[in-house]
N, C-alpha and C positions, 0 to 999 in steps of 0.2 A: 832402191831409192825410197825414204820413206816419201808417204803421198803426200799429195800438198792441196788436192782438190777434194769437195764431200765426196764426191762420186770413190776419188780415189780412196778415201780413209773408208768410205764402206766396200768396198771391193776386198780391202788387207781384212778388216776385219768378217768381212764374209767368209775368205779362204781358210781364215781358222777358227772359224765357227762349228759348232759340231752339231747342226743341221744340216738332216741326212737326205734334202730335197733344195731344188732350187727356187725360186721365188715366182719367177715367173711359169712355174708349172704348177702351184697352186690356181684351183677353178673356185672365181668366186660364189659365196651363195647367189642364187637364184635371184634375179633382179624382174624391171619392166612392169612392175605393179606397185604400186602404193595403197600402203594399208594404215588403216587408221583404230585407234585402241582408246578404250578410257585412258582418262588421268591415273600414273601408276599401273598399267596394265598388263602393257607389254614387259615391264619390270617383273610385277611380279608374277607373268607364267614364265617368265625364264626360271626365277628363282624354284616355281613348282617341278617347271620339268625339268633341275639339274636335284633337285631332291631325290625325286620320285626315282633318278635315274640312279643317283647314288645308293641309294637303299639297296635299289631289286639288282645293282652288278657286287655290290659288294660285302661281306659278311659281320664288319666288324664296324658300324659306322654310331658314333656318336652325337649325334648332327639334333637340336633341340628343337621339338615340331612347334614354337611359337608363333613361328616368322607368319608376316603379312600373308594372308590369299588370296585366288582372283575372286573378283568380288560378283556376285549372284545376276545380277543386271547392271547394262549401260547404259544411256541413252547417247544421240547423239542428233544433231542440228548445224544444218547448213541452209548458205538463199541459193536458188536457185541463178546462173548468170543467165539466162534466156529461156522460152518455151519452149519445154523441152521430154522427151523421155527419158529420165536417168536409167542406166542399167548398172549393177553392185552387182556386190555378190557378198553375203555376209556369213558369220559364222556363228553357232549356235542357236538359239529359236528366236522366230522376231515375233517378238511380243503386242509391239503395237506402230503404227505409221501413219503421220500426219502429213496432207503440206496445208498450208496457211490453217489450223487448224481443227482441219476433217478428214476424219477420217477415211484410208485409201482401201479399198480393197486389194493385195497383192495379188487373189486366186490363188490356185495349188503352186506347190514350190517346188520347184525342180529336184530330184533328187539329190542329197546327198552324194561329195565328191569322194574323192577320197579324202580331202584335209576339213571335210565335212563341214565346208560351204555350200552354200542357196544363189542360186541365181536371180534376182526379182529386179522387177521394171516397175518407174513411180513416175506418172505423170504429171510436169510441172508445168501448169498452164500460162506461167508470166514470167517474165524477168524479175526477180528479189524475193520471188514464192520462198516462203520457208519449210521448210524439210524437218523433219523431227521422227527417231525408229528409235525405240528400243529392244534392247536385243539381249536377251539372258541365255548364261552358261546351260550348256547340256552336251550330257556325253562325252563329257571330257572334254568337249571343246570352249573356246575361250570366246568372249562376246568381241566381231571385229566386222570390220568392213573393208575389202577391198577397190577399190576406182581405181580400171583402167586412162588413159592416158585419153582425154577427149570429153568426158564425165563432166555436165554444166554445172557445175555444185562448187561455189567456194564460202572458202571461210566455213569451215571445223572446227566445231566444238563438241565436247562431251563432258557427262557427268556421269559420278556411278556415286548410284540408288536419289537420295533425296542433299548430294552434295553439291556444290557449287556449281555452274559451266566454267570451262576449261578449255582455254587452246588447247590443238590437240595438233600432238609433233608427230608428219607424216614417218612411214616408217619403209623403206622400201623391201621389197621382197618380187615372190613370184608364186605360183600358183596355191601353194601351200604356205598358215600365215607365218611369218619372219620369224618370231618365236621357238618356229620348231628348229629348223637350220639357222644359225645365226651365223655360223660362222663357212669358208671354206674348206675344201678338200684338196688331198693331193695322194698319188699312189706313189708309195715306195715300197723297194722290193727290199725285204727278211732273205739272205743269203745263207747257206749253207753252211756249216762251220764243225759239223763233229756228224757223223753219222754210226750206224751201228750201235743204238742205244735200245737194248733187250735186242736186240738183232728185229728190231721192227719200228724205230723210232730215228727222227734228225734231230740236231740241236740247230738254230739257224738265229741270227744278227743282223736287227734291224741296220746300227752303224751306230744309233742313239737313242735314246728313247720318244717317245710319239705316242698319242692316244686316236687309237683307230683298231681295226676291225682284220686278221688277216680275213684273206678269199681264198679258200682250197679247194682241187682241182673236183669231178664228180669220180664219187667210187665208193664203197660200202663208209661208212661213219664215223672217223678218225678221232682219236683223242689230242687232246688240244692243252698245254699248259703254257705259262706267260712267266716273265719274270722282268723287275728293273737289273737283276743282277743273273747269271749262268745260275748260280746255287738255288735262288728263288726258281724260276723255272725248271730244273732236275727237279727240286721235293718230293715228296710227297704231296698230292695234290689237298690234302685236309689240311697243309698248314698255311696254304694261299688267301692271300686277303681278297681278292677279284674270285667272280663264280666263271667258269669257261662250261655252257652250257652253248652248243651245238643248235641249230637251226641251218636248214634244208633250201641251198637256193633251186630256182627255176631251170638251171640247169640239169641238178641231181649233185655241185660244188655245196661247201659247205663254207660254213664263216659264222661267228661268236653271241649269239643274242644281245652281248653285251658290248660297248664296247670295252677296250683292254690298256690300261696304261703301260707301257711294258718296252723294252729293248730286246731281248731274247723271246724263242720263242722254242718250243718241243712241240711234234706232229708225231705221231704215234699211229702208222699206219702199217700195211703191208709192200708197201711203195712210196713214202715218200718225195716227194716232189723234190727236186737241185735246188728251188726260192720258192718263197711263196709271194704272191701278193698281201701289201697292207693297204687299204683306205684310210687315209688317218685325217682328225680332222683337226683344222689349223687358223687361226684368222689373218685374215687378211690384211698387211702393212702398206700403206701408202706409200710413206716416207719415213723406212727407219732410222733412227739412232743412229751413233757408232765412236767409241775410243779408243785409241789405238797410239803404245807409244814402241820405244826400243825394249822393252821389257817385254821378251814374250810370253813370260807364263799372266802378267799383269793383261795384255794383252786376251787371252786365251780364258781369262778368269772372266774378264768384263762381255766377251761375245757368246760365252757360257749363260752367265744371268741372262744376256738379252733373250737368249732360245730359254730359256726355264719359261721366264714370263711368259711367251710368243706361247707355252706350249698348253699354260694355265689358262689363256685368255679363251673362254670357251661359251662366249657371250656376256658372264658374267666373269668375275677372275674368280678365280676355283682356286680352293689348299692346294691339292695336286693332282697328278691325272691319277694315279692307281687308287690312293683314295683319299679323303674323302669325298671331293668332287665337286666341292660345294664350298660357295664366298662365307669369309666368314669378316668381321670389319674391321680386327683387329692385322691381320692380314692386308686388306686394302688400303692399311692407310703405307704400308711399309711399299704395298705394291705403285703405288699410285706416286713417289717420289722418284720410283726405279722405271717404269712406264714415261713420264716426262721427257727423261734422258735417251730411253731405248727406244721407246716404240711411236710416244705421242699421240696414242688413240686417248683420248681424253672422256670420252662417249661411254667407253665401257665405265670408266670410272663413274658418272652419272649415273648409269643405269643400276650401278653394284649401290649407290649410295640411295637411291630409291627404292630398289627393292627391298632392302636393311633396313632401310629407316620405316617403316611401318610396320613394326611386331605387334600381331594379335594382342599380345600384352605381356610386360614383363619386358626385359633387358631383350639388345640386341644381341642374338645368338645365343641368350639365355645368361650372360656373362657379366654385371654392374658394369667394369670396364673396358668392355665392348663398344658398350654404349659410349663411353669417352673417347675411344679411338674412332668412334663414327663422328661425330662431332669436327675432330680433330682435320679428321679426311675432309670434311667439306671446307673447310679452310687450306687445308695443302692444295683441293682439284682448283679451288679458287685462282690461288697460286701459280700453279702449274700448267694449264691449262688454261686460265682467262674464265670466258662465256658468264658475263655478270648475268645474262639472261637468266640462266641454269639457276645459277647463287638468289635474285630474285623472287622467281618462280618457287623455288624452297622455301624461301625464306620464313615463314609464318608457319610451317609446319616444325623448322629450327627451333623457333624461339619457343613453337610446346612441348618439342623434346627435350629440348635443356630443362624447361621448365616443371619438364615432370621426373628429372634427374634431380635438379631442386630442390624437392619433396624429401629426399634425404641429408639435407646441408644440413647443419645446425647455426645457430646466431653466430657462431664464431667461423662459418663456410664450411667446416670440417665434414666430407661428402664421407656417409655411414650407411651403404647399403643395407637393404634387409633382403634376407636370401631368396632367393626365387623358387618357389616350388616347381619341380618340372624343369628344371634351369640344367644350365651344365654337367654333368656330373664330376667333373676332374675339376669344376672350385672348387674354392675356398671357404671361410667363412664370408658375410654377404656375398654371397655369388663373386666373389673375384676372385681371378686367374693369375693375372699377369703375366706366365711364364712358366714352360714344363720345367718342373725342380726348384723351383721359388717356394718354400712353404712359410708360409702367415701365422702369427701368433693367435690366437683368439683371444677377443676380450682387447685388443690393442689399433693403432693407426696407422699404419704403413706410411708412412712418407712420401713414399713413390706413387701411392696409388692418391693421394694430395694434390703431390708435380701433378699427376695423370689429371686428372680433373680442374687444376688448375690453369694446365694447354688446352684442355674443353674451354673452357668459359673464355681465354683469352683469344679460340677462335673464333665464340659464337658470336663475340663481339665485334670482332674482325670484318666476319660474315657481313653480320646483320648494321656492323655500321657499314659498310661499300654499297649494301643496297636499300639505304636510307632508314631500315627498321628499328621503332621506336623499343624494340627490346635490345638493343646497342646498351645500351645505360644500365637498365637491370642491371647483364651479365657483366657487362665495366665492374658499380659498386660492389659485387659477392666479390670477384676475382678478388678485387683492392680489401675485403673486410680475410678470405682466406689469405693470401699474402701476408697479410701483419700477422694471419694466426701464427703461420708457418718462419716469418724470418725471428717468432717470438717463443716458440716452441720446438724449433724441429732444429732448428740451426744450434752446431756444438762452438761454440769460439773460439776454442782450446786447440780446436782440431783444423780447427778452416774449412769445415764440410757440412758436409746435411746428416741429418741419423737416422737409423732403419724407423724409430718410431715418433713421433710425440711424443714430447716430455720423457726424449732417455737422457737421463746425465751424461753417460757418455757410450762411448761405442767401440769397441774392437773391433767392428767387423768394417770392413769400406764402406757399404752401402752405396753399391755401386751404381743397384737401380731409382734408388731413389738420386742419388750427384747427378748423372747423366740426364734425364728427366726434368728435375731443375733445369737445367741449362736450355733444355731442346725448350722447356715453356717459358723461357725469356726473363728467369727468374735473377740471370746474369746480364744484364747487356751491355757491361764494358767488357773490363778484363774477368777470365773467371776465374778465381781464387785457386794456389795451388795444391793446396786440401782438399779441393773439390776437383781438378784435375787428376791429381793422385789418386786420388778414390772411385774415378772410370778409369784409368788407364791400366792397374792393377786387377790380372786374371779375366777371369770373361764371363760374359752376364747371358748364361744360358742359350738359348736357341740362335740361330742364325739371323729370326727376326727381329730378338731385342738389343743380341749381338750388333747388327747394322745401325741401329739407331742408337748405341754405343758407342760405333767409330764415328756416327755426325756429328755427337757431342763434345768430341776430341777432337774431330775438323774443328769446332765452334772454340776450340780451348788453341786453338791452334797450334796443334801440334802431329804436322800430316807423316812426317815419316815413320812414327810410331801406328797411323793407321795403317798407311802401305804395310809394312810392315807385319800387321795382323792382318791384312785383308789375305795377303800371302800364305801367312802363315794356317786361318780356318779356311778361306775358299779356295786354297793352295790340295791342301792337302785330300777334298774335294773332288778337286778337280784329279790327283793321280789316281785315287779308287776309284773313277769310276762312279756312274755309265756316261756322263758328258752332261747331265744335268746338276744341282742342288740338292741337296739333302733337307730334307724338314729337323732332322737334328743333328751336330757335326762332329760330333764325337769319335773319337775312331779308337775306341776298345775293340774287346776282344770278339763282341757279337756286334759289328759295326751295321749289320740289316734288322737288327729289331728294335722295337717299341712296344708297346704296351704291355709288355711282356707277353709278347708274340713273336716265333722267329723272323717273320718279315715284315714288321706292321710299318716301320720305316720306311714312311716316302722318301725317293733319292729325286723324285720330281718335285719340289715346292716352290711354290711363288713369293713367299714370304725369305727367301732363301738369296732373292732378285739385288739384296742391296748394293754389291757392287757397282750396278749399270747406275748408282749417280753418284753412289763414292768414291770411282774414282776419275772421273770429271770434276769434282770437286776439290779432291786434292790435292788430284796434279796439276789439274789449270784456272783453280779457284774461280771454276763458271758455275753461278748461280743464280734465279731467279731474283732480282730485287723488288720488284712489283708483279703484279697478277698479270699472265700470259704471257711472261717474258716482256713484256713493254718494254721494261726498265731490266741491264742482267750486268753484272760482273765480269771479268773475267785479272785473275791476276794468279798468274802461272809462277810452281815453284815446283820447279822438274829433279829438284834434287839430282841424285845420282843416275838420271836419265839423260839419252842423250835425246830426246825430242819424246812429245807428245801429241796427238791430234784429236779432234773431236767434231763429231758434229750435232746438235741440237732439235729436232724438229719441233719447231716452234710453233705456235697456232698460227705466225704470222711469214714464217718462212725459216728452212735454217739457219741456225748461229754456225757457223766456222770459225776452227781456233786450229792456226798452226802453229805450235812453238818449238824451235830447238834453243842452242846454248843462246845463240846470237840475233834472234829475229821473234818477234810474235808478230802474227798476222789476222786479223779479225775480221769475218768480213758478217756484216747487221744488218738481218734483212729490214728492208721497210715495216714501218708502223713500232718498230723496237729500237731503241737508246742503247748505248753501248756508255756506261759507265766506270771511269775509270783515275784516280787520282782529284777525284773533283771535279774532272769536265765530263761532260755528256758529249757524245757523240752522238746524232740522227738516223736511221736507214734512210733509202739501204748507200750505204760506205764501204771501203775497205780501208782497214785501218792498220798500221803495224807501228812498230817500234822497234829499235834499237837496244840491247841489251851490252854494258860493259863486260867485253870476254873474260874477266876477272869475278862477275857478278853476280848473282842469283839468277834465275832468270824472271826471280818476280821482283827485283828491286826497282831501280828509279826509272823516271819517264828521258830516256834518249831519243832524239831524233822521232817523233811521234810525228805523224804523218796520217792525212786524211783524205780521202777521193772520194768521190758521190761513185757509186754501184750503177 
């Protein structure tokens, strides 16, 4: 029987997921202590950790180093709740401490613990006394403060260098600063599937990819290699993407110095064990989403997309678990959409926006268009997760960020970025990337880039308008100017679609990127012209990253059947080939594991391939947010040849549950949200049900609609 409840849909998906562990087996990261960081410092500390670990673990990394750095000095201030002694722990070097403006003699600090923290005591001789601490980074330790329950201080604020004082967002953690261990752990078992490798080794299978360290028994130093495929695990170590250096454990056992992103493991020793324990890193998900339907392949695709995304959620959203293990702004935008349906973890998105939005110089990730995706993602997060307080706190920075980009725009609004020295090595003219395999002509203005710029401007306008920021008007005006330019110089009236380049009189190619980005950017608010739809529908658009955005545009054009067909063709093929997660590049050629000229360069667990997590619920159930944080949402099922479909969206206000079959649609509307359907609005909490005529599509007319309080 198809599932009819939120828990039932989740179980149905879990039974079809490649995930090789139970959710209740995941051990959360340490807790019990509140940690305070300076503005943006927790996020930048996570980024620094990931970049450092990524370069150390991988042989081939092309990650520009222009990202923001942790501040050298951070000041904190708070007020006493009563006269008492405040006991704190700080990391870094304590530069100064004052109470009511008077220096406090801390005395000798206790020796640093393993986390690099010092215990201090501060006398607060009256209620409302003002405390100020200044900390400096030292010995790779980030300035931060640990507060145990009961500390008599309130109203914490902090500033970086001579910046403005800002409210501090508390971060839960344990004895060590939480940026060092932001996710949970789970032990999985790699089971032997082949022995007798040169009479000295064995091959093991975890069952699905993980990011973790194998733990081997005491004995002589073994040899270890791994891979997302059997071929990679068995290959010459010189061809591996990841380093496999070993370190000895206190009990004489062995583990790898760096986490490995793998499914298959080879252990070479005189007596290889029957199985190998693996300590894997995985994000704790409190309220996962779910999508299931009568098509087992589509259900399995959705479940694999969810697991792919979860594996890449390592404090920040990284690109892949094998390589590079670092965050990229373009990937983040697609991941935000998938995350909203699959995991509901908006905090990770916010941390990524902060970490990437403070480059020391140049573009985000050294790529001009990734700076545009950064702006688009700010709007996507607000739409998918709400949290206007975060948008308000970042509004000034967003306005300045767009102003810097606008320096590259002419009077006609056209974005012509200058090349960045030291930027992404594989970008094209003007440090523009767009997608793998897309070559741009020098000296011409790609319409696809202008559509993305237009999308970014409208995104900035929307975010700033919703936060009451005056910059909204400026970006609205520039977007209007750019729109007029595009309609005059990029529209091919004879073909009824957009051109590849500005001022092109004709275009024999379909210009897929320009046309699907035009739809997503809002250039066609009403019906999408047939010529644009045809350009989007034909062929493929590079990576799963851009393919997912193309299919979302095709959904907007009203062609859900074509979307489902292409999801099956692209992601179904990856699922059939393994390893259970989705790939950086979806082509199934003679060398499906190769990329970048390296035999195993392709990542087989890549977050930007998680698009079906967002595409399928919308394509089948018409499930999408209409306002920030799903406060208003739509449901318009179109089952096509499916017998039934169900979904759970972990919206900020509670689970949105949709159950649909050929005769009935049932929607559970949580409190704080409103279901909008055929001009009617039903506020939650409510359960809404409507019947469909047997001969009509499920998405047809409103027959026998009913609503009842939940």
